[in-house]
C-alpha positions, 0 to 999 in steps of 0.5 A, a space after each residue: 368388522 361392522 366398519 368393513 361391512 359398511 364400506 363394502 355395503 355402501 361402495 359400488 361394486 367396481 369400487 369394492 372390487 378395486 379395493 380388494 384387488 389393491 389389497 391383494 397386490 400389496 399383500 402378495 408384493 410383500 410376500 414375494 419379490 417376484 410378484 410385481 415383475 413384468 413377467 409375472 404380471 403378464 403371467 397373470 394376464 395369460 391366466 386370466 385371459 381364459 376365465 376373463 373372456 368367458 366371463 365377458 359373455 357371462 356378464 350379459 347373461 347374469 344381467 338378466 339374473 341368468 346364472 350359467 354354469 355350463 360355460 366350462 363344459 361348452 368350452 371343453 366341447 368347443 376345444 374338442 371340435 377344434 381339435 377334430 377339425 384340425 385333425 381333419 386337415 382344415 385351415 386353422 381359421 376355418 377350425 376357429 370359425 366352426 368352433 365359434 358356431 358350436 358356441 352359438 349352437 350351445 348358447 342357443 340350446 341353453 336359451 331355448 330351454 330357458 325361454 321356450 321350455 321355461 326352465 330355471 337358468 341354473 337348473 337348465 345349465 347344470 343339465 346342459 353342462 353334463 350334456 356338453 361334457 358328455 359329448 366332448 368325451 364321446 367325440 373322441 372316446 375320451 382321448 386328447 388331440 395334440 395341436 401342432 400349428 403356428 397359428 394356434 401357438 400364436 393365439 395361445 402363447 404368442 406375444 405382441 410387444 411383450 403382451 400375450 395375444 390371449 390377453 389382447 383377445 380378452 380385452 377386445 372381447 370386453 370392449 365389444 361387450 362394453 360397446 354393445 351394452 352401453 351404445 346399442 338398443 339391445 344393450 339398453 334392453 338387457 338392463 331393462 329386462 334384468 331390472 324388471 321383466 314385467 315392466 320391460 314387457 309393458 314397454 314393448 320389449 321382446 324379452 324372450 329375444 333379449 334373453 335368447 341373444 344374451 345366452 348366445 353371447 355367453 356361449 360364444 365367449 365360452 368357446 372363445 375361452 376354450 380356444 384359448 385354453 387348448 391353444 395355450 396347452 397345445 392339446 385338446 382334452 374333454 376334461 379341460 376346465 372340469 371343476 372350474 364351473 363357478 369361477 366365472 360366476 364368482 368373478 362376475 359377482 365380485 365385480 358388482 353384477 347383482 345376482 338379481 340382475 339389472 345392475 353392474 357393468 363389464 369392467 366390474 367383471 374384469 376386476 373380479 377376474 383380476 382378483 381371482 387370477 391374482 389370488 391363484 398366482 399370489 398363493 402359488 408364489 408364496 408357496 400356499 398348499 394347493 388344497 388350501 388354495 381351493 379353500 380360499 377360492 371357495 371362501 371368496 365365492 361365499 364372500 362375493 355372494 355375501 357382498 351382493 346380498 348386502 348391496 341388494 338389501 340396501 337397495 330394497 330398504 
C-alpha cells in the first residue's frame, strides 16, 4: 500500500491519471470482449464529450482554487433556453449563439458574487446552482421540449469519418483552452493568481479581472456541454445533469489540478474525464449494478482528493 501511495505521491498529476486510465483499460478489456472495439471506444468518446467540454472551462476556474458546482445546473438552463428559442422558430445557429450568451451571463453572475461580493466560490456556486436549476424549471413550468432539427442532430449524433462530432467539439474546446493558458498573457496571469494571489497583486495583475474571466469561461463551456446533452437526446429537460455536479470536479482533480490552485494543465483534465467515462462504460459492459456504480464513482472522488492532498503535502514539505 505504501509503495502505491509513493508512486502517486511522486508522480505528476498527468502521469498518475495516465497510469490509472491504462489500468482501467486493461481490466475492462479482460472483463468484456466488446470494450476495445472501435464502436465502443467511440461510445466512450460521445459520453465523455459532455463532461469533458464542461471540465475544460472548469479547469481554468480551478487553477484559481475556484470550485464551481453550478455547471450542470447552468447547462440545464442553457439547454432550456436553446429549446425555447427553437420553439420560437429561430435559426439553429442563432439558438446556439443565444445559449452561449446565457453561459456568459451565468459565468458573470458567479464571478460578480465571488469577486465583488467576496463570497467563497463553492458557497456561491452551490447557491447559484439552485438559482439556475430553478429558472430552468420556471421557463417551461417543468415541461420538456422536443428538438427535431438536422443541425442539432448533427451536433449531438453526427459523425465525421466515424468520429462523433460532439467529440470533435470537445477536443477543439481543449485546444482553445490549452492555447489560452500556454500562449497568452491572460493564461500566464491565471497561473500567477492561482499560485499566490498576493504576489500577483504586487506584480500589478488585476486579480479580480482574471477571476471574472475565468468564471465566464467556465460558464460558456457549461452551456456548451448543455448543448451537446440536449442535441444527443433530441430533447431539452430542466432536470438534465441533476446529481452530476461533482463529476467535472472529480475529473479535474484526477487530472492533477490542485484544489489549492496554481498547478496543472488542461490535458490532465482530459485524462481525468477519460478515466470517469471509462469507468461508467466499463462497469456497464461487465454488468455491474447501477447502485454499485454510484458507490465506485463516489470512491473515485475520495481517492482523487486523497491523491491531491498527498501532492500538496509533498510540495509544502
